[in-house]
Wavefront OBJ file of the C-alpha trace (Angstrom):
o trace
v -105.611 -50.364 -131.760
v -105.965 -47.182 -133.892
v -108.818 -46.354 -136.319
v -106.364 -46.549 -139.311
v -105.428 -50.085 -138.297
v -109.147 -51.109 -138.075
v -109.839 -49.699 -141.520
v -106.761 -51.558 -142.926
v -108.033 -54.802 -141.362
v -111.515 -54.311 -142.912
v -109.995 -53.499 -146.238
v -107.755 -56.619 -145.916
v -110.780 -58.783 -145.169
v -112.654 -57.445 -148.222
v -109.584 -57.865 -150.428
v -109.069 -61.442 -149.251
v -112.784 -62.188 -149.774
v -112.749 -60.656 -153.335
v -109.611 -62.521 -154.363
v -110.920 -65.798 -152.995
v -114.261 -65.391 -154.728
v -112.621 -64.399 -158.067
v -110.197 -67.363 -157.992
v -112.664 -70.099 -157.116
v -116.275 -68.962 -157.605
v -116.459 -66.224 -160.177
v -116.003 -68.475 -163.261
v -117.307 -71.655 -161.842
v -120.336 -72.993 -163.591
v -121.327 -75.228 -160.751
v -120.524 -73.938 -157.267
v -119.850 -77.131 -155.357
v -119.138 -77.514 -151.647
v -115.524 -78.327 -152.560
v -115.118 -74.915 -154.235
v -116.615 -73.106 -151.209
v -114.206 -75.006 -148.980
v -111.217 -74.111 -151.106
v -112.306 -70.447 -151.298
v -112.548 -70.373 -147.510
v -109.060 -71.711 -147.130
v -107.730 -69.193 -149.631
v -109.555 -66.400 -147.792
v -107.886 -67.435 -144.460
v -104.489 -67.594 -146.131
v -104.718 -64.145 -147.747
v -106.259 -62.485 -144.714
v -103.514 -63.919 -142.486
v -100.854 -62.666 -144.906
v -102.456 -59.181 -144.951
v -102.682 -59.100 -141.154
v -98.983 -59.991 -140.852
v -98.146 -57.197 -143.270
v -100.243 -54.636 -141.297
v -98.905 -56.047 -137.949
v -101.536 -54.474 -135.659
v -100.541 -53.827 -132.036
v -102.957 -55.349 -129.561
v -103.303 -53.769 -126.089
v -104.325 -55.619 -122.997
v -105.111 -53.926 -119.659
v -104.621 -55.573 -116.283
v -104.834 -54.256 -112.807
v -102.351 -55.003 -110.049
v -102.571 -54.121 -106.353
v -99.245 -52.797 -104.978
v -98.905 -53.138 -101.212
v -96.656 -50.970 -99.042
v -93.615 -52.993 -97.880
v -93.539 -53.602 -94.106
v -90.098 -54.846 -93.084
v -89.953 -56.402 -89.630
v -86.359 -56.178 -88.368
v -85.667 -58.874 -85.761
v -82.565 -58.500 -83.527
v -80.822 -61.872 -83.746
v -77.933 -61.074 -81.398
v -77.148 -63.026 -78.237
v -78.025 -60.019 -76.032
v -81.687 -60.785 -76.646
v -81.235 -64.269 -75.161
v -79.136 -62.939 -72.281
v -81.986 -60.517 -71.422
v -84.458 -63.414 -71.540
v -86.466 -61.901 -74.409
v -86.431 -64.759 -76.923
v -90.146 -65.636 -76.349
v -91.272 -62.000 -76.373
v -89.422 -61.420 -79.667
v -90.899 -64.547 -81.242
v -94.399 -63.706 -80.010
v -94.379 -60.129 -81.342
v -92.921 -61.246 -84.662
v -95.549 -63.984 -84.959
v -98.391 -61.573 -84.143
v -97.217 -59.228 -86.946
v -96.316 -61.775 -89.587
v -99.524 -63.821 -89.058
v -102.048 -60.967 -88.917
v -104.502 -61.125 -91.880
v -105.407 -57.440 -91.814
v -101.730 -56.436 -92.141
v -101.273 -58.889 -94.980
v -104.199 -57.211 -96.849
v -102.513 -53.777 -96.612
v -98.848 -54.509 -96.464
v -96.199 -56.699 -98.023
v -94.930 -58.023 -94.681
v -91.269 -59.211 -94.889
v -89.214 -60.408 -91.936
v -85.433 -59.754 -91.694
v -82.867 -60.935 -89.174
v -79.887 -58.767 -88.218
v -76.934 -59.154 -85.909
v -73.363 -58.503 -87.310
v -74.963 -59.395 -90.697
v -78.292 -58.978 -92.392
v -80.482 -61.601 -94.038
v -84.085 -62.204 -94.967
v -86.428 -64.670 -93.239
v -87.727 -65.517 -89.813
v -86.538 -68.183 -87.327
v -84.097 -66.189 -85.075
v -81.642 -68.298 -83.046
v -80.325 -65.301 -81.038
v -76.626 -66.303 -81.472
v -75.255 -63.271 -83.189
v -71.991 -61.974 -81.736
v -72.532 -58.293 -82.580
v -75.454 -55.936 -83.120
v -75.303 -53.598 -86.130
v -78.650 -51.904 -86.604
v -77.181 -49.284 -88.980
v -76.192 -52.040 -91.420
v -79.808 -53.326 -91.477
v -81.086 -49.831 -92.218
v -78.624 -49.388 -95.111
v -79.770 -52.725 -96.626
v -83.417 -51.609 -96.402
v -82.479 -48.401 -98.259
v -81.100 -50.495 -101.106
v -84.156 -52.796 -101.190
v -86.847 -50.007 -101.089
v -85.479 -47.082 -102.964
v -87.791 -44.125 -103.424
v -90.501 -45.825 -101.367
v -92.282 -44.611 -98.292
v -92.838 -47.441 -95.774
v -92.970 -48.177 -92.043
v -90.471 -50.342 -90.184
v -91.091 -52.515 -87.172
v -87.870 -52.817 -85.173
v -87.677 -55.617 -82.563
v -84.511 -54.931 -80.558
v -83.040 -53.935 -77.267
v -81.366 -50.944 -78.978
v -77.889 -51.828 -77.718
v -75.774 -51.472 -80.886
v -72.194 -52.770 -80.599
v -70.782 -51.761 -84.016
v -71.481 -49.481 -86.921
v -72.762 -45.900 -87.201
v -75.441 -44.385 -84.935
v -78.729 -45.763 -86.110
v -80.795 -42.854 -84.754
v -80.083 -40.833 -87.830
v -79.762 -43.664 -90.350
v -83.425 -44.066 -91.293
v -84.640 -42.058 -94.359
v -87.095 -39.291 -93.899
v -89.976 -41.083 -95.621
v -89.777 -44.028 -93.156
v -91.718 -44.344 -89.878
v -90.030 -46.537 -87.289
v -91.960 -48.428 -84.691
v -89.466 -49.823 -82.193
v -90.558 -52.736 -79.936
v -88.390 -52.598 -76.821
v -87.126 -56.002 -75.833
v -85.882 -56.123 -72.259
v -86.721 -54.966 -68.714
v -86.490 -51.190 -68.476
v -86.361 -51.318 -64.658
v -83.110 -49.728 -63.370
v -80.939 -52.274 -61.629
v -77.834 -51.655 -59.571
v -74.935 -52.329 -61.907
v -71.189 -51.642 -61.938
v -69.466 -51.811 -65.280
v -66.018 -51.546 -66.826
v -67.299 -49.711 -69.848
v -64.151 -49.009 -71.841
v -60.413 -49.573 -71.616
v -57.785 -47.484 -73.489
v -54.454 -49.310 -73.656
v -51.645 -49.487 -76.203
v -51.152 -52.727 -78.108
v -47.398 -52.604 -77.487
v -45.083 -51.734 -74.605
v -41.357 -51.836 -74.284
v -39.505 -53.937 -71.813
v -38.660 -52.256 -68.534
v -40.937 -49.356 -69.423
v -44.303 -48.364 -67.919
v -47.436 -48.287 -70.048
v -50.760 -46.503 -69.193
v -54.149 -48.224 -68.741
v -57.142 -45.867 -68.813
v -60.427 -47.262 -67.643
v -63.929 -45.687 -67.846
v -66.139 -47.091 -65.071
v -69.899 -46.690 -64.989
v -72.556 -47.093 -62.280
v -76.336 -47.502 -62.503
v -78.324 -47.305 -59.368
v -80.123 -45.095 -56.843
v -77.859 -45.127 -53.811
v -74.249 -44.523 -52.883
v -71.972 -47.482 -53.498
v -68.366 -48.140 -52.409
v -66.467 -50.187 -55.008
v -62.990 -51.591 -55.545
v -61.223 -51.292 -58.844
v -58.309 -53.588 -59.476
v -56.039 -54.794 -62.279
v -54.896 -58.412 -62.098
v -52.514 -60.644 -64.046
v -53.448 -64.211 -63.292
v -53.898 -64.379 -59.493
v -51.567 -61.441 -58.895
v -53.073 -58.094 -58.035
v -51.043 -55.353 -59.766
v -53.228 -52.383 -58.741
v -56.076 -51.786 -56.321
v -58.034 -48.659 -55.346
v -61.347 -47.705 -53.733
v -63.935 -45.740 -55.709
v -67.210 -44.278 -54.638
v -70.292 -43.932 -56.906
v -73.555 -42.148 -56.290
v -76.668 -41.092 -58.266
v -74.882 -37.762 -58.931
v -71.511 -39.433 -59.794
v -72.248 -42.312 -62.137
v -68.989 -42.408 -64.142
v -65.272 -42.167 -63.339
v -62.105 -42.381 -65.410
v -59.111 -44.121 -63.742
v -55.594 -44.109 -65.147
v -52.903 -46.520 -63.997
v -49.272 -47.078 -65.021
v -48.222 -50.766 -65.197
v -44.693 -52.111 -65.575
v -43.637 -54.131 -68.598
v -41.388 -56.738 -66.936
v -41.687 -59.753 -69.306
v -41.427 -60.131 -73.052
v -44.359 -61.473 -75.068
v -48.112 -61.148 -74.945
v -49.192 -60.364 -71.345
v -52.898 -60.810 -70.436
v -54.559 -58.696 -67.744
v -58.027 -58.247 -66.169
v -59.625 -54.993 -65.128
v -62.179 -55.700 -62.359
v -64.605 -53.594 -60.481
v -66.483 -55.159 -57.562
v -68.587 -54.226 -54.499
v -70.545 -55.877 -51.731
v -73.829 -55.063 -53.484
v -75.819 -57.717 -55.368
v -75.841 -57.176 -59.135
v -78.003 -58.704 -61.930
v -75.062 -58.809 -64.410
v -71.509 -59.353 -63.129
v -70.047 -60.300 -66.505
v -69.534 -56.643 -67.285
v -67.565 -56.174 -64.030
v -64.531 -57.734 -65.733
v -62.813 -56.818 -68.922
v -59.743 -58.679 -70.304
v -56.981 -56.900 -72.204
v -53.505 -57.700 -73.399
v -50.316 -55.993 -74.201
v -47.403 -57.214 -76.256
v -44.102 -56.356 -74.549
v -41.176 -55.882 -76.925
v -37.624 -55.951 -75.806
v -36.381 -53.389 -78.244
v -37.445 -50.479 -80.430
v -36.195 -49.243 -83.785
v -34.015 -46.185 -83.501
v -34.128 -44.077 -86.685
v -31.796 -41.149 -87.334
v -32.817 -38.505 -89.872
v -29.575 -36.702 -90.911
v -29.779 -33.548 -92.877
v -27.608 -30.496 -93.407
v -30.655 -28.366 -94.452
v -34.071 -27.546 -93.027
v -37.009 -28.909 -94.986
v -40.702 -29.744 -94.372
v -39.916 -33.320 -95.377
v -38.028 -33.889 -92.107
v -40.989 -33.143 -89.835
v -43.331 -35.181 -92.096
v -41.070 -38.209 -92.014
v -40.658 -37.966 -88.262
v -44.380 -37.738 -87.578
v -45.156 -40.548 -90.009
v -42.519 -42.954 -88.600
v -43.373 -42.303 -84.975
v -47.023 -43.234 -85.510
v -45.645 -46.690 -84.894
v -44.792 -46.675 -81.190
v -41.918 -49.132 -81.855
v -40.043 -46.426 -83.694
v -38.102 -43.441 -82.258
v -36.787 -40.756 -84.548
v -33.926 -38.361 -83.913
v -33.153 -35.501 -86.334
v -29.451 -34.625 -86.519
v -26.989 -32.617 -88.525
v -24.063 -34.571 -90.040
v -21.624 -32.873 -87.643
v -23.601 -34.060 -84.656
v -23.212 -37.713 -85.501
v -20.341 -39.331 -83.538
v -21.380 -42.958 -83.453
v -23.838 -45.021 -85.439
v -24.148 -47.916 -83.029
v -27.279 -46.517 -81.422
v -29.287 -46.497 -84.650
v -30.970 -49.253 -86.656
v -31.819 -47.141 -89.732
v -30.243 -43.974 -91.192
v -32.265 -41.615 -93.319
v -29.791 -39.463 -95.228
v -31.686 -36.470 -96.478
v -30.017 -34.818 -99.530
v -26.462 -35.811 -98.557
v -23.754 -33.317 -99.537
v -20.040 -33.011 -98.895
v -20.539 -32.784 -95.152
v -21.765 -36.421 -95.072
v -18.371 -37.790 -96.123
v -17.301 -38.576 -92.556
v -20.739 -40.256 -91.906
v -20.276 -42.535 -94.946
v -16.782 -43.471 -93.667
v -18.260 -44.362 -90.220
v -20.919 -46.541 -91.801
v -18.346 -48.638 -93.594
v -17.768 -50.403 -90.250
v -21.227 -49.824 -88.638
v -23.060 -51.261 -91.690
v -26.355 -49.553 -90.753
v -29.021 -49.770 -93.459
v -29.637 -46.454 -95.225
v -32.639 -44.753 -96.709
v -31.287 -42.061 -99.058
v -33.531 -39.204 -100.189
v -32.045 -37.005 -102.891
v -33.126 -33.578 -104.174
v -31.925 -30.269 -105.389
v -29.198 -29.902 -102.725
v -27.642 -33.357 -103.088
v -24.012 -33.925 -103.938
v -24.348 -36.742 -106.512
v -20.593 -37.156 -107.035
v -20.386 -38.006 -103.326
v -23.197 -40.590 -103.705
v -21.449 -42.163 -106.703
v -18.348 -42.723 -104.529
v -20.049 -44.404 -101.620
v -22.698 -46.662 -103.271
v -22.882 -48.494 -106.522
v -26.524 -49.455 -106.826
v -27.403 -46.266 -108.777
v -25.143 -44.124 -110.946
v -26.066 -40.465 -111.181
v -25.196 -38.030 -114.071
v -27.309 -35.018 -113.216
v -27.695 -31.514 -114.697
v -28.541 -28.301 -112.929
v -32.004 -28.242 -114.463
v -34.813 -29.012 -112.057
v -37.777 -31.163 -113.055
v -41.102 -32.295 -111.443
v -41.562 -36.098 -111.394
v -44.856 -37.876 -110.895
v -44.966 -41.405 -109.521
v -46.278 -44.693 -111.039
v -46.741 -47.785 -108.848
v -44.904 -50.942 -109.928
v -47.357 -53.765 -109.338
v -44.578 -56.354 -109.810
v -42.679 -55.113 -106.732
v -42.397 -58.086 -104.315
v -39.852 -57.326 -101.619
v -42.752 -56.773 -99.146
v -46.481 -56.411 -99.365
v -47.595 -52.855 -100.206
v -50.835 -51.523 -101.686
v -51.061 -48.771 -104.211
v -52.157 -45.735 -102.092
v -52.796 -43.650 -105.176
v -49.240 -42.809 -105.996
v -50.075 -41.682 -109.546
v -52.322 -38.983 -108.150
v -49.753 -37.586 -105.707
v -48.132 -34.204 -106.213
v -44.882 -34.275 -108.151
v -41.457 -34.588 -106.377
v -38.737 -32.140 -107.433
v -35.316 -33.440 -108.506
v -32.487 -32.448 -110.803
v -32.890 -33.689 -114.399
v -30.351 -36.235 -115.577
v -29.436 -39.826 -116.355
v -29.705 -42.456 -113.642
v -28.223 -45.881 -114.359
v -29.580 -48.793 -112.468
v -27.275 -51.697 -111.538
v -28.317 -55.309 -111.119
v -30.252 -56.258 -107.964
v -32.331 -53.067 -107.771
v -36.083 -53.440 -107.073
v -38.124 -50.576 -108.242
v -41.306 -49.637 -106.238
v -42.104 -46.330 -108.008
v -41.317 -45.327 -111.580
v -40.945 -41.694 -112.596
v -43.208 -39.871 -115.071
v -43.004 -36.348 -116.503
v -46.566 -35.348 -117.291
v -47.760 -38.236 -119.519
v -44.321 -39.497 -120.438
v -43.018 -42.529 -118.468
v -39.269 -42.618 -118.001
v -36.695 -45.364 -117.479
v -35.119 -45.729 -114.151
v -36.585 -45.575 -110.632
v -38.224 -42.876 -108.495
v -38.082 -45.175 -105.427
v -36.056 -48.265 -105.291
v -34.611 -50.880 -102.870
v -31.430 -52.907 -102.916
v -30.351 -55.950 -100.944
v -26.911 -57.451 -100.888
v -26.057 -59.986 -98.306
v -27.131 -58.606 -94.937
v -27.228 -55.003 -96.200
v -30.438 -53.281 -97.283
v -30.819 -49.807 -98.713
v -33.573 -47.601 -100.123
v -33.572 -44.630 -102.391
v -36.253 -41.931 -102.949
v -35.291 -39.568 -105.755
v -37.164 -36.398 -105.136
v -37.911 -33.907 -102.393
v -41.252 -32.574 -101.141
v -42.666 -35.932 -99.962
v -44.466 -33.967 -97.245
v -46.993 -33.044 -99.944
v -47.781 -36.754 -100.328
v -48.728 -37.022 -96.668
v -50.991 -33.988 -97.014
v -52.584 -35.261 -100.224
v -53.224 -38.715 -98.619
v -55.099 -36.981 -95.818
v -57.114 -34.892 -98.229
v -58.194 -38.029 -100.131
v -58.874 -40.321 -97.162
v -59.364 -38.025 -94.224
v -56.508 -39.847 -92.556
v -52.718 -40.089 -92.643
v -52.903 -43.874 -92.191
v -52.182 -44.945 -95.819
v -49.125 -42.808 -96.159
v -47.863 -43.703 -92.664
v -48.245 -47.398 -93.402
v -46.247 -46.915 -96.650
v -43.408 -45.247 -94.739
v -43.636 -47.755 -91.865
v -43.235 -50.735 -94.193
v -40.216 -49.041 -95.776
v -38.599 -48.628 -92.295
v -39.581 -52.114 -91.285
v -37.836 -53.533 -94.328
v -34.712 -51.574 -93.643
v -34.722 -52.337 -89.895
v -34.554 -56.086 -90.574
v -31.376 -57.613 -91.854
v -32.834 -61.055 -92.247
v -32.764 -62.593 -95.703
v -35.892 -62.891 -97.739
v -38.313 -65.628 -96.726
v -40.339 -67.534 -99.303
v -43.358 -67.723 -96.981
v -44.393 -64.549 -95.250
v -47.330 -64.703 -92.801
v -48.999 -61.760 -91.027
v -51.402 -61.833 -88.039
v -51.905 -60.052 -84.752
v -50.657 -61.419 -81.498
v -54.060 -61.198 -79.771
v -57.661 -60.495 -80.687
v -60.805 -59.712 -78.702
v -63.493 -62.403 -78.842
v -65.923 -61.466 -81.628
v -63.329 -59.547 -83.649
v -62.664 -60.369 -87.290
v -59.616 -62.666 -87.306
v -57.846 -62.669 -90.693
v -54.497 -64.205 -91.392
v -52.643 -63.150 -94.611
v -49.792 -64.854 -96.344
v -47.487 -64.434 -99.363
v -45.522 -67.136 -100.999
v -42.501 -66.324 -103.302
v -40.786 -68.625 -105.729
v -37.037 -69.088 -106.035
v -36.768 -65.829 -108.002
v -38.650 -64.068 -105.184
v -41.612 -63.558 -107.436
v -45.116 -63.741 -105.957
v -46.493 -67.214 -106.694
v -50.153 -66.953 -107.782
v -50.545 -70.765 -107.864
v -49.406 -71.539 -104.427
v -51.471 -74.077 -102.344
v -51.557 -72.705 -98.771
v -53.274 -74.291 -95.819
v -53.317 -73.402 -92.144
v -53.747 -75.631 -89.074
v -55.189 -73.941 -86.003
v -54.514 -75.764 -82.711
v -56.233 -74.849 -79.429
v -53.483 -75.195 -76.833
v -55.937 -76.084 -74.045
v -58.238 -78.598 -75.736
v -55.652 -79.801 -78.312
v -58.395 -79.551 -80.996
v -57.041 -78.991 -84.474
v -58.859 -77.446 -87.477
v -57.548 -76.932 -90.997
v -58.439 -74.221 -93.494
v -57.485 -73.289 -96.990
v -56.225 -69.809 -97.961
v -58.005 -67.910 -100.676
v -56.149 -65.649 -103.113
v -56.985 -62.002 -103.108
v -54.804 -59.426 -104.960
v -51.146 -59.946 -104.208
v -51.687 -62.038 -101.071
v -53.595 -65.090 -99.729
v -55.964 -64.719 -96.778
v -58.110 -66.891 -94.538
v -60.851 -65.834 -92.101
v -60.765 -67.514 -88.645
v -63.596 -65.409 -87.158
v -65.719 -67.436 -84.723
v -62.966 -69.204 -82.725
v -63.579 -69.477 -79.019
v -61.479 -67.559 -76.460
v -58.148 -69.174 -75.722
v -54.573 -69.582 -76.896
v -53.923 -70.939 -80.370
v -50.914 -72.171 -82.291
v -50.950 -71.983 -86.100
v -48.930 -73.686 -88.809
v -49.056 -72.367 -92.396
v -47.845 -74.732 -95.053
v -47.273 -74.416 -98.777
v -48.170 -77.873 -99.998
v -46.036 -77.999 -103.112
v -42.766 -76.998 -101.554
v -43.620 -78.082 -97.931
v -42.463 -74.645 -96.701
v -43.947 -73.912 -93.324
v -44.463 -71.065 -90.833
v -45.361 -71.465 -87.192
v -46.816 -68.867 -84.888
v -49.437 -68.246 -82.231
v -52.093 -65.767 -81.120
v -54.545 -65.433 -78.216
v -58.251 -64.652 -78.276
v -59.348 -62.754 -75.183
v -62.523 -63.682 -73.463
v -64.739 -60.675 -74.129
v -68.345 -60.940 -75.308
v -69.617 -57.429 -75.853
v -73.252 -58.665 -76.040
v -73.025 -59.619 -72.330
v -72.303 -56.093 -71.283
v -75.959 -54.902 -71.103
v -78.414 -55.098 -68.276
v -81.169 -52.948 -69.840
v -82.407 -51.968 -73.291
v -81.410 -48.602 -74.570
v -84.837 -46.999 -74.148
v -83.654 -43.488 -74.730
v -82.160 -44.115 -78.146
v -85.120 -46.130 -79.331
v -87.522 -43.469 -78.228
v -85.456 -40.875 -80.052
v -85.470 -43.011 -83.178
v -89.263 -43.216 -83.072
v -89.557 -39.469 -82.471
v -87.229 -38.558 -85.324
v -89.202 -40.713 -87.797
v -92.743 -39.788 -86.681
v -93.193 -43.366 -85.436
v -94.101 -44.623 -81.952
v -92.424 -46.775 -79.381
v -94.084 -49.980 -78.133
v -93.405 -52.749 -75.616
v -94.083 -56.490 -76.282
v -97.266 -56.364 -74.237
v -98.576 -53.755 -76.700
v -98.281 -55.898 -79.806
v -101.975 -55.814 -80.487
v -101.986 -51.995 -80.332
v -99.077 -51.913 -82.819
v -100.879 -54.216 -85.223
v -104.049 -52.040 -85.013
v -102.051 -48.787 -85.466
v -100.407 -50.167 -88.631
v -103.661 -51.609 -90.004
v -105.519 -48.319 -89.448
v -102.753 -46.105 -90.796
v -104.229 -44.210 -93.756
v -100.810 -43.161 -95.000
v -99.878 -46.630 -96.131
v -102.738 -48.124 -98.232
v -102.493 -50.417 -101.168
v -102.411 -48.752 -104.512
v -104.094 -50.290 -107.599
v -102.015 -49.830 -110.736
v -103.244 -50.187 -114.346
v -100.765 -52.222 -116.455
v -101.156 -51.922 -120.202
v -99.266 -54.592 -122.188
v -98.890 -53.888 -125.934
v -97.756 -56.722 -128.206
v -97.639 -56.778 -132.063
v -99.704 -59.522 -133.692
v -96.637 -60.770 -135.513
v -95.430 -62.121 -132.229
v -98.583 -64.320 -131.998
v -97.328 -67.775 -132.985
v -100.826 -69.144 -133.600
v -101.318 -66.782 -136.587
v -98.362 -68.403 -138.335
v -99.754 -71.848 -137.479
v -103.086 -70.945 -138.988
v -101.344 -69.647 -142.129
v -99.347 -72.842 -142.508
v -102.402 -75.077 -141.908
v -104.594 -73.277 -144.377
v -101.929 -73.343 -147.099
v -101.273 -77.078 -146.462
v -104.931 -77.957 -146.329
v -105.570 -76.146 -149.590
v -102.752 -77.877 -151.426
v -103.633 -81.350 -150.264
v -107.317 -80.820 -151.082
v -106.516 -79.651 -154.628
v -104.003 -82.466 -155.082
v -106.505 -85.056 -153.911
v -109.178 -83.814 -156.247
v -106.892 -83.477 -159.266
v -107.093 -79.667 -159.415
v -103.295 -79.194 -159.696
l 1 2 3 4 5 6 7 8 9 10 11 12 13 14 15 16 17 18 19 20 21 22 23 24 25 26 27 28 29 30 31 32 33 34 35 36 37 38 39 40 41 42 43 44 45 46 47 48 49 50 51 52 53 54 55 56 57 58 59 60 61 62 63 64 65 66 67 68 69 70 71 72 73 74 75 76 77 78 79 80 81 82 83 84 85 86 87 88 89 90 91 92 93 94 95 96 97 98 99 100 101 102 103 104 105 106 107 108 109 110 111 112 113 114 115 116 117 118 119 120 121 122 123 124 125 126 127 128 129 130 131 132 133 134 135 136 137 138 139 140 141 142 143 144 145 146 147 148 149 150 151 152 153 154 155 156 157 158 159 160 161 162 163 164 165 166 167 168 169 170 171 172 173 174 175 176 177 178 179 180 181 182 183 184 185 186 187 188 189 190 191 192 193 194 195 196 197 198 199 200 201 202 203 204 205 206 207 208 209 210 211 212 213 214 215 216 217 218 219 220 221 222 223 224 225 226 227 228 229 230 231 232 233 234 235 236 237 238 239 240 241 242 243 244 245 246 247 248 249 250 251 252 253 254 255 256 257 258 259 260 261 262 263 264 265 266 267 268 269 270 271 272 273 274 275 276 277 278 279 280 281 282 283 284 285 286 287 288 289 290 291 292 293 294 295 296 297 298 299 300 301 302 303 304 305 306 307 308 309 310 311 312 313 314 315 316 317 318 319 320 321 322 323 324 325 326 327 328 329 330 331 332 333 334 335 336 337 338 339 340 341 342 343 344 345 346 347 348 349 350 351 352 353 354 355 356 357 358 359 360 361 362 363 364 365 366 367 368 369 370 371 372 373 374 375 376 377 378 379 380 381 382 383 384 385 386 387 388 389 390 391 392 393 394 395 396 397 398 399 400 401 402 403 404 405 406 407 408 409 410 411 412 413 414 415 416 417 418 419 420 421 422 423 424 425 426 427 428 429 430 431 432 433 434 435 436 437 438 439 440 441 442 443 444 445 446 447 448 449 450 451 452 453 454 455 456 457 458 459 460 461 462 463 464 465 466 467 468 469 470 471 472 473 474 475 476 477 478 479 480 481 482 483 484 485 486 487 488 489 490 491 492 493 494 495 496 497 498 499 500 501 502 503 504 505 506 507 508 509 510 511 512 513 514 515 516 517 518 519 520 521 522 523 524 525 526 527 528 529 530 531 532 533 534 535 536 537 538 539 540 541 542 543 544 545 546 547 548 549 550 551 552 553 554 555 556 557 558 559 560 561 562 563 564 565 566 567 568 569 570 571 572 573 574 575 576 577 578 579 580 581 582 583 584 585 586 587 588 589 590 591 592 593 594 595 596 597 598 599 600 601 602 603 604 605 606 607 608 609 610 611 612 613 614 615 616 617 618 619 620 621 622 623 624 625 626 627 628 629 630 631 632 633 634 635 636 637 638 639 640 641 642 643 644 645 646 647 648 649 650 651 652 653 654 655 656 657 658 659 660 661 662 663 664 665 666 667 668 669 670 671 672 673 674 675
């Protein structure tokens, strides 16, 4: 409170006293106790009013002790139980969380992490993945701009996420507690398998295996690949302390259509502590056909190479680039991409009248639009010789197939002759044209479907720039390649539209995220946002059935089936209002990544401690860790002075006093006949 405020309050008290004295006592002949009482009430009333008008600010000081946070990260993955370290983890966590000296200096907070991150203690060691980096990122959000130590109880074997060694901030000291036996045991391991998800019937597909050995002597092992009880490949491999890893590549034959399951096995006559990591299951879906795509162009253009590379990222597609004169038959192709057709394409159009191959037409500055008007009637072209740059706008109402906006509005412009394009009925527009900020009628990219025939149109050249721009924005070609792949997939299929479209993989690894997506279209083939979709999942071995509801997200419905046990499953998706159904199946391969480890990753935990000026400990050194933290002079509680300022007008009791004094004065005067 300032000196001015104090002087005003003194002046207010004197003024209130003077007014009260003048009104009740100055002219009174006999100064009775009643008059003194009324004068006191008037003084209280006037002084309260003056105080409200002055509204002094009252300051109150309090002191608060701020402790340094001490997060205790506890590995809750199943690998801790498999290494037999549940008791050690609980004992160390209990010693830290229950220590009174640590509680005096730190705000001790336990957290559990596996594939997720959550606060609290009480680990059950059932997590299916280990993601230490995710736990670190969550701590960064919780304790921004704060220096603090971290106790990390883990085996250090991370199975997903970024490398945690460099994830911790610079002002954080990490004290790893190594859970697990660091003694080196003899162990053979199928560390990694590289295999394509798809193979074509009667073809061979490669299987690359990375095999690892841990031990101190030379070991002769046998590497084999099996399908059921049948051995498809077998070879001898020798490991030694100087030769601990080998890469083996094998070609297998794709002889049967469908999902084929295999096992990669490494074995020896030596005793091993962990034999689960000697076997790794994998699967390949064998397809009996591939999509043959012909890109036909009379000119050379960068678009041709970009389209070929993009389409062939899907191994089910094969692209051939031809000139119109080189095409003798269309029977070998599933999709034709006609790039800027001119008069030399006339014979090809005549051939396709009988072949009826679906066409993806790309027009540009070298296109003969009169020829196009003769051989198709979906779009009518009346073009000029003037060239124009057209930007793209995504049509969110497009519903022929599911496609996300990959940032089309930010893509470089496509070049095309300026003119009038008339759209006939039955044309579905995916992209709309725009010149600078002016949106135009007509399509930039459109699709048509009539009977069993499907066609697509892209009105503009230089789409290769889109692929480059997509890579610049996302550091990957994936988004653009998926956009082109879905276009080819639509054209490669002649089946009529389905009201219920369901998407899922044919097989998953155990522990993977299993998501099934679905779209339901009404009779006008518009996406139905009010559909009621359910899915029944049936285990083919146990006959157990579970039901789930789909949740809407964007322009599709999705359900998460993560957590299912390994095995083969049949699924039935049903739209409950129309009773439309879809049936399919998938397989979950038996692979638990948490069972792959024999020892903790001592090297990475030591490096983490060194990088953060911390220190590595073992469970038997829990008391030393507690003492080191308690004696650490860097992390001491800080006492903060907190000043709270509040204006007196906010004090409700002052208004109560004012109201009571006024009421008491009025009733007293009324009772004594002074009114």
